BAVO-615162 format. One record per atom (N, C-alpha, C, O): x, y, z; atom name; residue in one letter. Coordinates in steps of 0.02 Angstrom, whole numbers, m for minus. Last residue first. Layout:
REM residues N
[[X; Y; Z]; 'CA'; 'a'];
...
This chain:
REM residues 154
[[2916; m176; 2054]; 'N'; 'g'];
[[2980; m144; 2041]; 'CA'; 'g'];
[[2984; m78; 2073]; 'C'; 'g'];
[[3034; m44; 2067]; 'O'; 'g'];
[[2787; m211; 2085]; 'N'; 'q'];
[[2842; m249; 2115]; 'CA'; 'q'];
[[2908; m212; 2109]; 'C'; 'q'];
[[2950; m215; 2154]; 'O'; 'q'];
[[2712; m126; 2008]; 'N'; 'q'];
[[2706; m119; 2081]; 'CA'; 'q'];
[[2762; m157; 2116]; 'C'; 'q'];
[[2781; m139; 2172]; 'O'; 'q'];
[[2737; m171; 1880]; 'N'; 'h'];
[[2765; m106; 1901]; 'CA'; 'h'];
[[2757; m92; 1975]; 'C'; 'h'];
[[2793; m51; 2002]; 'O'; 'h'];
[[2668; m294; 1881]; 'N'; 'h'];
[[2740; m291; 1866]; 'CA'; 'h'];
[[2771; m226; 1891]; 'C'; 'h'];
[[2826; m226; 1919]; 'O'; 'h'];
[[2536; m253; 1904]; 'N'; 'a'];
[[2571; m295; 1953]; 'CA'; 'a'];
[[2646; m291; 1943]; 'C'; 'a'];
[[2684; m287; 1991]; 'O'; 'a'];
[[2512; m182; 1784]; 'N'; 'v'];
[[2506; m148; 1849]; 'CA'; 'v'];
[[2545; m187; 1902]; 'C'; 'v'];
[[2584; m158; 1940]; 'O'; 'v'];
[[2528; m286; 1692]; 'N'; 'l'];
[[2573; m228; 1689]; 'CA'; 'l'];
[[2572; m190; 1756]; 'C'; 'l'];
[[2624; m169; 1781]; 'O'; 'l'];
[[2421; m368; 1731]; 'N'; 'a'];
[[2490; m394; 1736]; 'CA'; 'a'];
[[2541; m336; 1733]; 'C'; 'a'];
[[2591; m338; 1769]; 'O'; 'a'];
[[2315; m286; 1697]; 'N'; 'a'];
[[2325; m303; 1768]; 'CA'; 'a'];
[[2396; m330; 1779]; 'C'; 'a'];
[[2427; m316; 1830]; 'O'; 'a'];
[[2330; m286; 1558]; 'N'; 'l'];
[[2338; m224; 1595]; 'CA'; 'l'];
[[2351; m238; 1669]; 'C'; 'l'];
[[2393; m205; 1700]; 'O'; 'l'];
[[2304; m422; 1534]; 'N'; 'r'];
[[2369; m394; 1514]; 'CA'; 'r'];
[[2382; m329; 1552]; 'C'; 'r'];
[[2438; m317; 1575]; 'O'; 'r'];
[[2172; m428; 1579]; 'N'; 's'];
[[2224; m468; 1613]; 'CA'; 's'];
[[2294; m441; 1597]; 'C'; 's'];
[[2337; m439; 1640]; 'O'; 's'];
[[2113; m348; 1483]; 'N'; 'a'];
[[2110; m327; 1554]; 'CA'; 'a'];
[[2163; m364; 1594]; 'C'; 'a'];
[[2194; m336; 1639]; 'O'; 'a'];
[[2138; m429; 1370]; 'N'; 'e'];
[[2168; m362; 1375]; 'CA'; 'e'];
[[2168; m336; 1447]; 'C'; 'e'];
[[2216; m305; 1469]; 'O'; 'e'];
[[2059; m539; 1402]; 'N'; 'v'];
[[2131; m548; 1392]; 'CA'; 'v'];
[[2167; m481; 1399]; 'C'; 'v'];
[[2220; m477; 1431]; 'O'; 'v'];
[[1933; m479; 1405]; 'N'; 'r'];
[[1960; m511; 1466]; 'CA'; 'r'];
[[2035; m521; 1461]; 'C'; 'r'];
[[2071; m513; 1510]; 'O'; 'r'];
[[1923; m438; 1272]; 'N'; 'a'];
[[1924; m387; 1326]; 'CA'; 'a'];
[[1952; m417; 1390]; 'C'; 'a'];
[[1990; m385; 1426]; 'O'; 'a'];
[[1919; m562; 1207]; 'N'; 'r'];
[[1974; m516; 1193]; 'CA'; 'r'];
[[1980; m463; 1248]; 'C'; 'r'];
[[2036; m447; 1269]; 'O'; 'r'];
[[1796; m611; 1250]; 'N'; 'q'];
[[1858; m642; 1273]; 'CA'; 'q'];
[[1918; m597; 1262]; 'C'; 'q'];
[[1963; m595; 1304]; 'O'; 'q'];
[[1709; m460; 1221]; 'N'; 'g'];
[[1708; m529; 1246]; 'CA'; 'g'];
[[1775; m553; 1274]; 'C'; 'g'];
[[1806; m520; 1315]; 'O'; 'g'];
[[1689; m333; 1180]; 'N'; 'd'];
[[1739; m371; 1143]; 'CA'; 'd'];
[[1748; m441; 1171]; 'C'; 'd'];
[[1791; m479; 1146]; 'O'; 'd'];
[[1606; m277; 1272]; 'N'; 'a'];
[[1575; m298; 1209]; 'CA'; 'a'];
[[1624; m340; 1167]; 'C'; 'a'];
[[1603; m378; 1123]; 'O'; 'a'];
[[1687; m226; 1370]; 'N'; 's'];
[[1661; m294; 1380]; 'CA'; 's'];
[[1627; m320; 1317]; 'C'; 's'];
[[1619; m381; 1310]; 'O'; 's'];
[[1831; m140; 1317]; 'N'; 'q'];
[[1758; m143; 1320]; 'CA'; 'q'];
[[1734; m215; 1325]; 'C'; 'q'];
[[1757; m259; 1288]; 'O'; 'q'];
[[1952; m40; 1342]; 'N'; 'i'];
[[1943; m111; 1355]; 'CA'; 'i'];
[[1869; m121; 1369]; 'C'; 'i'];
[[1846; m113; 1426]; 'O'; 'i'];
[[1938; 95; 1327]; 'N'; 'a'];
[[1972; 59; 1273]; 'CA'; 'a'];
[[1967; m17; 1282]; 'C'; 'a'];
[[1977; m55; 1234]; 'O'; 'a'];
[[1892; 151; 1441]; 'N'; 'm'];
[[1843; 137; 1389]; 'CA'; 'm'];
[[1873; 100; 1330]; 'C'; 'm'];
[[1836; 75; 1287]; 'O'; 'm'];
[[1922; 134; 1590]; 'N'; 'v'];
[[1966; 124; 1532]; 'CA'; 'v'];
[[1920; 102; 1475]; 'C'; 'v'];
[[1910; 43; 1463]; 'O'; 'v'];
[[1878; 246; 1719]; 'N'; 'a'];
[[1857; 198; 1668]; 'CA'; 'a'];
[[1910; 194; 1613]; 'C'; 'a'];
[[1939; 245; 1594]; 'O'; 'a'];
[[1942; 260; 1876]; 'N'; 'v'];
[[1948; 286; 1809]; 'CA'; 'v'];
[[1927; 231; 1761]; 'C'; 'v'];
[[1954; 176; 1763]; 'O'; 'v'];
[[1906; 309; 2043]; 'N'; 'e'];
[[1904; 258; 1991]; 'CA'; 'e'];
[[1908; 292; 1923]; 'C'; 'e'];
[[1880; 346; 1914]; 'O'; 'e'];
[[1987; 353; 2199]; 'N'; 'e'];
[[1950; 369; 2137]; 'CA'; 'e'];
[[1950; 308; 2091]; 'C'; 'e'];
[[1990; 262; 2100]; 'O'; 'e'];
[[2070; 328; 2304]; 'N'; 't'];
[[2001; 301; 2308]; 'CA'; 't'];
[[1958; 321; 2248]; 'C'; 't'];
[[1899; 306; 2247]; 'O'; 't'];
[[2201; 350; 2273]; 'N'; 'd'];
[[2165; 405; 2305]; 'CA'; 'd'];
[[2090; 391; 2311]; 'C'; 'd'];
[[2050; 437; 2321]; 'O'; 'd'];
[[2244; 239; 2202]; 'N'; 't'];
[[2263; 244; 2272]; 'CA'; 't'];
[[2227; 300; 2309]; 'C'; 't'];
[[2222; 297; 2370]; 'O'; 't'];
[[2109; 177; 2096]; 'N'; 'l'];
[[2170; 216; 2109]; 'CA'; 'l'];
[[2183; 222; 2184]; 'C'; 'l'];
[[2138; 210; 2225]; 'O'; 'l'];
[[2052; 55; 1990]; 'N'; 'e'];
[[2045; 82; 2057]; 'CA'; 'e'];
[[2112; 115; 2075]; 'C'; 'e'];
[[2165; 84; 2068]; 'O'; 'e'];
[[1992; 60; 1829]; 'N'; 'l'];
[[2052; 62; 1870]; 'CA'; 'l'];
[[2034; 90; 1938]; 'C'; 'l'];
[[2003; 143; 1943]; 'O'; 'l'];
[[1888; m44; 1734]; 'N'; 'v'];
[[1892; 11; 1781]; 'CA'; 'v'];
[[1957; 4; 1820]; 'C'; 'v'];
[[1975; m50; 1843]; 'O'; 'v'];
[[1828; m86; 1569]; 'N'; 'a'];
[[1872; m97; 1626]; 'CA'; 'a'];
[[1876; m34; 1669]; 'C'; 'a'];
[[1868; 22; 1644]; 'O'; 'a'];
[[1653; m68; 1525]; 'N'; 'w'];
[[1725; m65; 1512]; 'CA'; 'w'];
[[1764; m76; 1577]; 'C'; 'w'];
[[1736; m75; 1631]; 'O'; 'w'];
[[1526; m85; 1569]; 'N'; 'a'];
[[1537; m94; 1497]; 'CA'; 'a'];
[[1612; m92; 1479]; 'C'; 'a'];
[[1631; m111; 1424]; 'O'; 'a'];
[[1505; m179; 1721]; 'N'; 's'];
[[1523; m118; 1684]; 'CA'; 's'];
[[1537; m134; 1611]; 'C'; 's'];
[[1558; m190; 1593]; 'O'; 's'];
[[1466; m271; 1815]; 'N'; 'g'];
[[1440; m276; 1747]; 'CA'; 'g'];
[[1454; m216; 1705]; 'C'; 'g'];
[[1417; m203; 1657]; 'O'; 'g'];
[[1537; m217; 1933]; 'N'; 'g'];
[[1466; m230; 1929]; 'CA'; 'g'];
[[1437; m233; 1860]; 'C'; 'g'];
[[1387; m199; 1846]; 'O'; 'g'];
[[1681; m169; 1857]; 'N'; 'a'];
[[1639; m154; 1916]; 'CA'; 'a'];
[[1566; m167; 1900]; 'C'; 'a'];
[[1536; m133; 1859]; 'O'; 'a'];
[[1817; m260; 1814]; 'N'; 'y'];
[[1752; m239; 1787]; 'CA'; 'y'];
[[1706; m230; 1847]; 'C'; 'y'];
[[1693; m278; 1883]; 'O'; 'y'];
[[1986; m201; 1847]; 'N'; 'g'];
[[1930; m247; 1848]; 'CA'; 'g'];
[[1870; m220; 1812]; 'C'; 'g'];
[[1871; m166; 1783]; 'O'; 'g'];
[[2139; m175; 1926]; 'N'; 'v'];
[[2103; m171; 1863]; 'CA'; 'v'];
[[2046; m221; 1867]; 'C'; 'v'];
[[2056; m278; 1889]; 'O'; 'v'];
[[2210; m79; 2061]; 'N'; 'r'];
[[2179; m139; 2034]; 'CA'; 'r'];
[[2144; m124; 1969]; 'C'; 'r'];
[[2123; m67; 1956]; 'O'; 'r'];
[[2289; 36; 2090]; 'N'; 'l'];
[[2286; m20; 2136]; 'CA'; 'l'];
[[2263; m84; 2102]; 'C'; 'l'];
[[2292; m138; 2112]; 'O'; 'l'];
[[2393; 158; 2025]; 'N'; 'i'];
[[2342; 108; 2008]; 'CA'; 'i'];
[[2345; 50; 2056]; 'C'; 'i'];
[[2397; 17; 2063]; 'O'; 'i'];
[[2500; 238; 2054]; 'N'; 'q'];
[[2433; 264; 2070]; 'CA'; 'q'];
[[2378; 211; 2062]; 'C'; 'q'];
[[2324; 219; 2088]; 'O'; 'q'];
[[2612; 178; 2001]; 'N'; 'a'];
[[2602; 175; 2074]; 'CA'; 'a'];
[[2533; 200; 2096]; 'C'; 'a'];
[[2511; 183; 2151]; 'O'; 'a'];
[[2607; 212; 1867]; 'N'; 'w'];
[[2590; 144; 1886]; 'CA'; 'w'];
[[2576; 139; 1961]; 'C'; 'w'];
[[2532; 101; 1982]; 'O'; 'w'];
[[2525; 369; 1841]; 'N'; 'e'];
[[2587; 332; 1854]; 'CA'; 'e'];
[[2565; 263; 1878]; 'C'; 'e'];
[[2511; 256; 1907]; 'O'; 'e'];
[[2419; 429; 1712]; 'N'; 'l'];
[[2428; 397; 1777]; 'CA'; 'l'];
[[2496; 365; 1782]; 'C'; 'l'];
[[2522; 338; 1733]; 'O'; 'l'];
[[2327; 544; 1636]; 'N'; 'q'];
[[2397; 521; 1636]; 'CA'; 'q'];
[[2411; 494; 1706]; 'C'; 'q'];
[[2414; 533; 1754]; 'O'; 'q'];
[[2178; 543; 1553]; 'N'; 'h'];
[[2208; 533; 1619]; 'CA'; 'h'];
[[2279; 507; 1609]; 'C'; 'h'];
[[2289; 455; 1578]; 'O'; 'h'];
[[2066; 644; 1467]; 'N'; 'r'];
[[2128; 605; 1464]; 'CA'; 'r'];
[[2155; 601; 1534]; 'C'; 'r'];
[[2153; 650; 1572]; 'O'; 'r'];
[[1890; 648; 1430]; 'N'; 'r'];
[[1949; 663; 1471]; 'CA'; 'r'];
[[2007; 618; 1453]; 'C'; 'r'];
[[1999; 562; 1429]; 'O'; 'r'];
[[1786; 608; 1347]; 'N'; 'l'];
[[1792; 679; 1365]; 'CA'; 'l'];
[[1856; 697; 1401]; 'C'; 'l'];
[[1876; 755; 1401]; 'O'; 'l'];
[[1813; 471; 1310]; 'N'; 'l'];
[[1776; 518; 1268]; 'CA'; 'l'];
[[1791; 590; 1284]; 'C'; 'l'];
[[1807; 630; 1239]; 'O'; 'l'];
[[1986; 434; 1355]; 'N'; 'n'];
[[1915; 419; 1353]; 'CA'; 'n'];
[[1879; 471; 1310]; 'C'; 'n'];
[[1912; 512; 1277]; 'O'; 'n'];
[[2140; 377; 1365]; 'N'; 'v'];
[[2103; 426; 1324]; 'CA'; 'v'];
[[2031; 401; 1318]; 'C'; 'v'];
[[2017; 354; 1282]; 'O'; 'v'];
[[2263; 359; 1480]; 'N'; 'v'];
[[2196; 334; 1464]; 'CA'; 'v'];
[[2159; 390; 1427]; 'C'; 'v'];
[[2149; 445; 1454]; 'O'; 'v'];
[[2425; 312; 1494]; 'N'; 'l'];
[[2384; 367; 1469]; 'CA'; 'l'];
[[2318; 338; 1448]; 'C'; 'l'];
[[2315; 296; 1403]; 'O'; 'l'];
[[2522; 252; 1624]; 'N'; 'l'];
[[2468; 236; 1578]; 'CA'; 'l'];
[[2431; 300; 1559]; 'C'; 'l'];
[[2408; 337; 1603]; 'O'; 'l'];
[[2702; 245; 1649]; 'N'; 'g'];
[[2633; 245; 1671]; 'CA'; 'g'];
[[2584; 229; 1616]; 'C'; 'g'];
[[2602; 197; 1566]; 'O'; 'g'];
[[2834; 218; 1612]; 'N'; 'e'];
[[2821; 268; 1664]; 'CA'; 'e'];
[[2750; 265; 1691]; 'C'; 'e'];
[[2738; 279; 1750]; 'O'; 'e'];
[[2832; 129; 1509]; 'N'; 't'];
[[2868; 109; 1569]; 'CA'; 't'];
[[2855; 157; 1627]; 'C'; 't'];
[[2864; 138; 1685]; 'O'; 't'];
[[2662; 138; 1454]; 'N'; 's'];
[[2733; 148; 1444]; 'CA'; 's'];
[[2768; 125; 1508]; 'C'; 's'];
[[2735; 105; 1555]; 'O'; 's'];
[[2504; 115; 1370]; 'N'; 'p'];
[[2551; 102; 1425]; 'CA'; 'p'];
[[2623; 119; 1405]; 'C'; 'p'];
[[2641; 114; 1346]; 'O'; 'p'];
[[2366; 197; 1325]; 'N'; 'v'];
[[2435; 189; 1301]; 'CA'; 'v'];
[[2482; 178; 1361]; 'C'; 'v'];
[[2497; 225; 1397]; 'O'; 'v'];
[[2208; 166; 1272]; 'N'; 'a'];
[[2249; 170; 1333]; 'CA'; 'a'];
[[2320; 152; 1311]; 'C'; 'a'];
[[2331; 99; 1283]; 'O'; 'a'];
[[2074; 244; 1180]; 'N'; 'r'];
[[2135; 203; 1186]; 'CA'; 'r'];
[[2165; 212; 1255]; 'C'; 'r'];
[[2148; 258; 1292]; 'O'; 'r'];
[[1955; 296; 1058]; 'N'; 'l'];
[[1970; 277; 1127]; 'CA'; 'l'];
[[2033; 234; 1128]; 'C'; 'l'];
[[2044; 192; 1084]; 'O'; 'l'];
[[1909; 332; 934]; 'N'; 'q'];
[[1979; 348; 950]; 'CA'; 'q'];
[[1998; 331; 1022]; 'C'; 'q'];
[[2052; 349; 1045]; 'O'; 'q'];
[[1774; 314; 918]; 'N'; 'g'];
[[1818; 267; 883]; 'CA'; 'g'];
[[1891; 278; 899]; 'C'; 'g'];
[[1933; 237; 880]; 'O'; 'g'];
[[1729; 426; 984]; 'N'; 'y'];
[[1717; 361; 1015]; 'CA'; 'y'];
[[1762; 308; 982]; 'C'; 'y'];
[[1786; 262; 1016]; 'O'; 'y'];
[[1759; 518; 884]; 'N'; 'r'];
[[1796; 521; 947]; 'CA'; 'r'];
[[1789; 455; 985]; 'C'; 'r'];
[[1837; 430; 1014]; 'O'; 'r'];
[[1660; 484; 794]; 'N'; 'w'];
[[1730; 474; 775]; 'CA'; 'w'];
[[1774; 474; 838]; 'C'; 'w'];
[[1821; 434; 843]; 'O'; 'w'];
[[1547; 527; 864]; 'N'; 'l'];
[[1556; 455; 850]; 'CA'; 'l'];
[[1629; 440; 831]; 'C'; 'l'];
[[1656; 388; 851]; 'O'; 'l'];
[[1572; 666; 863]; 'N'; 'g'];
[[1565; 629; 926]; 'CA'; 'g'];
[[1576; 554; 917]; 'C'; 'g'];
[[1610; 523; 957]; 'O'; 'g'];
[[1574; 689; 725]; 'N'; 'l'];
[[1633; 704; 765]; 'CA'; 'l'];
[[1630; 667; 832]; 'C'; 'l'];
[[1681; 640; 854]; 'O'; 'l'];
[[1443; 653; 690]; 'N'; 'a'];
[[1499; 616; 663]; 'CA'; 'a'];
[[1562; 627; 704]; 'C'; 'a'];
[[1600; 581; 717]; 'O'; 'a'];
[[1370; 753; 753]; 'N'; 'm'];
[[1361; 683; 773]; 'CA'; 'm'];
[[1421; 641; 750]; 'C'; 'm'];
[[1445; 599; 787]; 'O'; 'm'];
[[1418; 862; 678]; 'N'; 'l'];
[[1430; 859; 750]; 'CA'; 'l'];
[[1422; 788; 777]; 'C'; 'l'];
[[1462; 764; 817]; 'O'; 'l'];
[[1367; 826; 552]; 'N'; 'v'];
[[1440; 831; 561]; 'CA'; 'v'];
[[1457; 828; 636]; 'C'; 'v'];
[[1506; 795; 655]; 'O'; 'v'];
[[1230; 834; 576]; 'N'; 'g'];
[[1260; 770; 555]; 'CA'; 'g'];
[[1335; 770; 566]; 'C'; 'g'];
[[1363; 719; 586]; 'O'; 'g'];
[[1219; 970; 605]; 'N'; 'f'];
[[1202; 920; 656]; 'CA'; 'f'];
[[1233; 853; 639]; 'C'; 'f'];
[[1260; 819; 683]; 'O'; 'f'];
[[1254; 1022; 479]; 'N'; 'g'];
[[1296; 1036; 537]; 'CA'; 'g'];
[[1283; 986; 594]; 'C'; 'g'];
[[1329; 964; 627]; 'O'; 'g'];
[[1144; 980; 402]; 'N'; 'l'];
[[1211; 954; 387]; 'CA'; 'l'];
[[1258; 964; 446]; 'C'; 'l'];
[[1297; 919; 463]; 'O'; 'l'];
[[1046; 1057; 468]; 'N'; 'i'];
[[1040; 983; 464]; 'CA'; 'i'];
[[1108; 952; 450]; 'C'; 'i'];
[[1128; 904; 484]; 'O'; 'i'];
[[1096; 1186; 444]; 'N'; 'l'];
[[1090; 1160; 513]; 'CA'; 'l'];
[[1083; 1084; 514]; 'C'; 'l'];
[[1112; 1052; 558]; 'O'; 'l'];
[[1083; 1192; 304]; 'N'; 'g'];
[[1149; 1198; 336]; 'CA'; 'g'];
[[1149; 1171; 407]; 'C'; 'g'];
[[1197; 1139; 428]; 'O'; 'g'];
[[946; 1184; 292]; 'N'; 'r'];
[[987; 1130; 264]; 'CA'; 'r'];
[[1058; 1131; 293]; 'C'; 'r'];
[[1088; 1079; 306]; 'O'; 'r'];
[[910; 1304; 354]; 'N'; 'd'];
[[885; 1240; 379]; 'CA'; 'd'];
[[930; 1183; 355]; 'C'; 'd'];
[[948; 1139; 394]; 'O'; 'd'];
[[973; 1397; 267]; 'N'; 'l'];
[[993; 1393; 337]; 'CA'; 'l'];
[[971; 1326; 368]; 'C'; 'l'];
[[1010; 1294; 404]; 'O'; 'l'];
[[898; 1374; 152]; 'N'; 'v'];
[[970; 1362; 151]; 'CA'; 'v'];
[[996; 1354; 222]; 'C'; 'v'];
[[1038; 1311; 236]; 'O'; 'v'];
[[773; 1415; 199]; 'N'; 'a'];
[[782; 1346; 174]; 'CA'; 'a'];
[[856; 1328; 174]; 'C'; 'a'];
[[874; 1273; 193]; 'O'; 'a'];
[[796; 1549; 227]; 'N'; 'm'];
[[780; 1504; 282]; 'CA'; 'm'];
[[789; 1431; 260]; 'C'; 'm'];
[[812; 1390; 300]; 'O'; 'm'];
[[818; 1597; 97]; 'N'; 't'];
[[870; 1604; 149]; 'CA'; 't'];
[[858; 1555; 205]; 'C'; 't'];
[[905; 1523; 229]; 'O'; 't'];
[[695; 1571; 38]; 'N'; 't'];
[[755; 1538; 13]; 'CA'; 't'];
[[811; 1540; 65]; 'C'; 't'];
[[846; 1491; 75]; 'O'; 't'];
[[560; 1550; 157]; 'N'; 's'];
[[602; 1590; 111]; 'CA'; 's'];
[[664; 1551; 91]; 'C'; 's'];
[[683; 1502; 125]; 'O'; 's'];
[[427; 1435; 156]; 'N'; 'v'];
[[490; 1457; 187]; 'CA'; 'v'];
[[531; 1495; 135]; 'C'; 'v'];
[[536; 1475; 78]; 'O'; 'v'];
[[320; 1378; 93]; 'N'; 'r'];
[[307; 1438; 134]; 'CA'; 'r'];
[[370; 1467; 165]; 'C'; 'r'];
[[367; 1519; 197]; 'O'; 'r'];
[[358; 1263; 37]; 'N'; 'a'];
[[349; 1319; m9]; 'CA'; 'a'];
[[339; 1384; 29]; 'C'; 'a'];
[[348; 1438; 2]; 'O'; 'a'];
[[483; 1169; 120]; 'N'; 's'];
[[416; 1197; 120]; 'CA'; 's'];
[[414; 1257; 72]; 'C'; 's'];
[[461; 1296; 67]; 'O'; 's'];
[[578; 1040; 45]; 'N'; 's'];
[[573; 1104; 81]; 'CA'; 's'];
[[503; 1131; 73]; 'C'; 's'];
[[468; 1116; 25]; 'O'; 's'];
[[645; 874; 60]; 'N'; 'p'];
[[596; 922; 36]; 'CA'; 'p'];
[[599; 987; 76]; 'C'; 'p'];
[[621; 988; 133]; 'O'; 'p'];
[[820; 830; 36]; 'N'; 'g'];
[[757; 832; 74]; 'CA'; 'g'];
[[709; 885; 49]; 'C'; 'g'];
[[730; 935; 19]; 'O'; 'g'];
[[942; 832; m25]; 'N'; 'f'];
[[886; 808; m64]; 'CA'; 'f'];
[[819; 810; m27]; 'C'; 'f'];
[[767; 793; m56]; 'O'; 'f'];
[[1037; 891; 65]; 'N'; 'l'];
[[1039; 904; m7]; 'CA'; 'l'];
[[973; 889; m42]; 'C'; 'l'];
[[950; 928; m85]; 'O'; 'l'];
[[1001; 846; 193]; 'N'; 'a'];
[[1012; 918; 181]; 'CA'; 'a'];
[[1010; 934; 107]; 'C'; 'a'];
[[984; 987; 87]; 'O'; 'a'];
[[997; 708; 172]; 'N'; 'i'];
[[936; 744; 192]; 'CA'; 'i'];
[[943; 819; 178]; 'C'; 'i'];
[[896; 850; 153]; 'O'; 'i'];
[[1131; 686; 141]; 'N'; 'a'];
[[1080; 671; 91]; 'CA'; 'a'];
[[1015; 708; 108]; 'C'; 'a'];
[[981; 734; 64]; 'O'; 'a'];
[[1189; 723; 264]; 'N'; 'g'];
[[1207; 759; 202]; 'CA'; 'g'];
[[1156; 748; 148]; 'C'; 'g'];
[[1137; 795; 113]; 'O'; 'g'];
[[1136; 627; 348]; 'N'; 'f'];
[[1116; 697; 357]; 'CA'; 'f'];
[[1135; 740; 298]; 'C'; 'f'];
[[1101; 789; 282]; 'O'; 'f'];
[[1198; 513; 286]; 'N'; 'v'];
[[1125; 519; 294]; 'CA'; 'v'];
[[1104; 592; 302]; 'C'; 'v'];
[[1060; 615; 266]; 'O'; 'v'];
[[1339; 543; 287]; 'N'; 'l'];
[[1303; 524; 226]; 'CA'; 'l'];
[[1228; 536; 231]; 'C'; 'l'];
[[1198; 565; 187]; 'O'; 'l'];
[[1365; 571; 422]; 'N'; 'v'];
[[1379; 621; 371]; 'CA'; 'v'];
[[1340; 606; 307]; 'C'; 'v'];
[[1313; 651; 276]; 'O'; 'v'];
[[1324; 449; 480]; 'N'; 's'];
[[1294; 512; 500]; 'CA'; 's'];
[[1305; 566; 447]; 'C'; 's'];
[[1258; 602; 429]; 'O'; 's'];
[[1409; 354; 421]; 'N'; 'a'];
[[1336; 352; 408]; 'CA'; 'a'];
[[1303; 418; 425]; 'C'; 'a'];
[[1258; 441; 390]; 'O'; 'a'];
[[1531; 395; 478]; 'N'; 'l'];
[[1522; 396; 406]; 'CA'; 'l'];
[[1447; 397; 388]; 'C'; 'l'];
[[1426; 436; 346]; 'O'; 'l'];
[[1501; 370; 613]; 'N'; 'a'];
[[1520; 437; 591]; 'CA'; 'a'];
[[1510; 444; 516]; 'C'; 'a'];
[[1483; 495; 493]; 'O'; 'a'];
[[1478; 232; 611]; 'N'; 'g'];
[[1424; 278; 631]; 'CA'; 'g'];
[[1439; 349; 608]; 'C'; 'g'];
[[1393; 384; 586]; 'O'; 'g'];
[[1605; 186; 579]; 'N'; 'l'];
[[1551; 176; 531]; 'CA'; 'l'];
[[1492; 221; 547]; 'C'; 'l'];
[[1459; 246; 501]; 'O'; 'l'];
[[1673; 229; 697]; 'N'; 'r'];
[[1694; 251; 631]; 'CA'; 'r'];
[[1639; 244; 579]; 'C'; 'r'];
[[1626; 289; 540]; 'O'; 'r'];
[[1600; 167; 804]; 'N'; 'g'];
[[1613; 238; 801]; 'CA'; 'g'];
[[1629; 263; 731]; 'C'; 'g'];
[[1601; 313; 709]; 'O'; 'g'];
[[1606; 31; 768]; 'N'; 'v'];
[[1541; 64; 776]; 'CA'; 'v'];
[[1550; 140; 770]; 'C'; 'v'];
[[1512; 173; 735]; 'O'; 'v'];
[[1745; 10; 772]; 'N'; 'w'];
[[1708; 3; 709]; 'CA'; 'w'];
[[1641; 38; 712]; 'C'; 'w'];
[[1621; 71; 664]; 'O'; 'w'];
[[1767; 32; 909]; 'N'; 'a'];
[[1802; 73; 859]; 'CA'; 'a'];
[[1766; 70; 792]; 'C'; 'a'];
[[1757; 121; 759]; 'O'; 'a'];
[[1690; m67; 969]; 'N'; 'g'];
[[1674; 3; 980]; 'CA'; 'g'];
[[1707; 48; 929]; 'C'; 'g'];
[[1677; 98; 908]; 'O'; 'g'];
[[1758; m184; 930]; 'N'; 'i'];
[[1690; m172; 907]; 'CA'; 'i'];
[[1673; m98; 913]; 'C'; 'i'];
[[1645; m68; 866]; 'O'; 'i'];
[[1889; m155; 990]; 'N'; 'r'];
[[1880; m179; 921]; 'CA'; 'r'];
[[1810; m160; 896]; 'C'; 'r'];
[[1804; m125; 847]; 'O'; 'r'];
[[1981; m32; 1082]; 'N'; 'p'];
[[1922; m75; 1073]; 'CA'; 'p'];
[[1918; m98; 1001]; 'C'; 'p'];
[[1941; m63; 956]; 'O'; 'p'];
[[2153; m44; 1126]; 'N'; 'r'];
[[2101; m13; 1086]; 'CA'; 'r'];
[[2041; m60; 1082]; 'C'; 'r'];
[[2050; m121; 1079]; 'O'; 'r'];
[[2306; m16; 1202]; 'N'; 'f'];
[[2241; m48; 1210]; 'CA'; 'f'];
[[2191; m9; 1169]; 'C'; 'f'];
[[2186; 52; 1175]; 'O'; 'f'];
[[2468; m31; 1132]; 'N'; 't'];
[[2410; 11; 1147]; 'CA'; 't'];
[[2347; m30; 1152]; 'C'; 't'];
[[2335; m74; 1110]; 'O'; 't'];
[[2591; m136; 1209]; 'N'; 'a'];
[[2550; m117; 1151]; 'CA'; 'a'];
[[2489; m77; 1173]; 'C'; 'a'];
[[2463; m88; 1228]; 'O'; 'a'];
[[2670; m184; 1308]; 'N'; 'y'];
[[2659; m112; 1307]; 'CA'; 'y'];
[[2621; m89; 1244]; 'C'; 'y'];
[[2620; m30; 1228]; 'O'; 'y'];
[[2689; m318; 1283]; 'N'; 'p'];
[[2647; m300; 1340]; 'CA'; 'p'];
[[2630; m226; 1342]; 'C'; 'p'];
[[2582; m206; 1374]; 'O'; 'p'];
[[2681; m387; 1127]; 'N'; 'd'];
[[2710; m331; 1163]; 'CA'; 'd'];
[[2665; m311; 1222]; 'C'; 'd'];
[[2609; m289; 1211]; 'O'; 'd'];
[[2615; m475; 1054]; 'N'; 't'];
[[2660; m504; 1103]; 'CA'; 't'];
[[2693; m450; 1144]; 'C'; 't'];
[[2729; m465; 1192]; 'O'; 't'];
[[2445; m477; 997]; 'N'; 't'];
[[2507; m442; 1012]; 'CA'; 't'];
[[2550; m481; 1061]; 'C'; 't'];
[[2524; m517; 1104]; 'O'; 't'];
[[2312; m517; 977]; 'N'; 'g'];
[[2359; m518; 922]; 'CA'; 'g'];
[[2425; m483; 935]; 'C'; 'g'];
[[2457; m461; 887]; 'O'; 'g'];
[[2221; m539; 1070]; 'N'; 'a'];
[[2220; m472; 1043]; 'CA'; 'a'];
[[2271; m465; 987]; 'C'; 'a'];
[[2273; m414; 952]; 'O'; 'a'];
[[2253; m659; 1118]; 'N'; 's'];
[[2201; m658; 1067]; 'CA'; 's'];
[[2193; m589; 1038]; 'C'; 's'];
[[2161; m580; 986]; 'O'; 's'];
[[2436; m650; 1128]; 'N'; 's'];
[[2368; m648; 1156]; 'CA'; 's'];
[[2317; m649; 1100]; 'C'; 's'];
[[2334; m640; 1042]; 'O'; 's'];
[[2572; m755; 1104]; 'N'; 't'];
[[2531; m703; 1075]; 'CA'; 't'];
[[2462; m706; 1106]; 'C'; 't'];
[[2433; m760; 1111]; 'O'; 't'];
[[2702; m781; 1227]; 'N'; 's'];
[[2649; m803; 1182]; 'CA'; 's'];
[[2608; m743; 1158]; 'C'; 's'];
[[2610; m688; 1187]; 'O'; 's'];
[[2878; m779; 1233]; 'N'; 'm'];
[[2817; m746; 1252]; 'CA'; 'm'];
[[2763; m767; 1203]; 'C'; 'm'];
[[2776; m769; 1143]; 'O'; 'm'];
């Protein structure tokens, strides 16, 4: 078996974005650092009470932490294949699919990520296979399509 450009020979290896994961993780770190610095060192108005100044700084830091959590979640996107099916972990939802439910894998109209067409006419985005990853994404989409085809035959 040959190694794909994604660096794996295991057809059941977890699908993960490369660029999106780095953007999410680095963005989360930057969010905490920037908003933390603003909360600690930012100017405060002389007309605001001490309690309000502390509350303002806490809210600024809290906003930075919330942004960081969202960006960190973006860095955790994945699709985990197994012999039974595919677990797709997107930003807000998880989809546990059996192989028989998946008809086709593709990119819909310039989509930013791969899309699964399901037997019930629904579509599920696979945000772990992102077109921003270029050739690697095409190889990963092909690997997923091959897994779907393999399990539809058996």
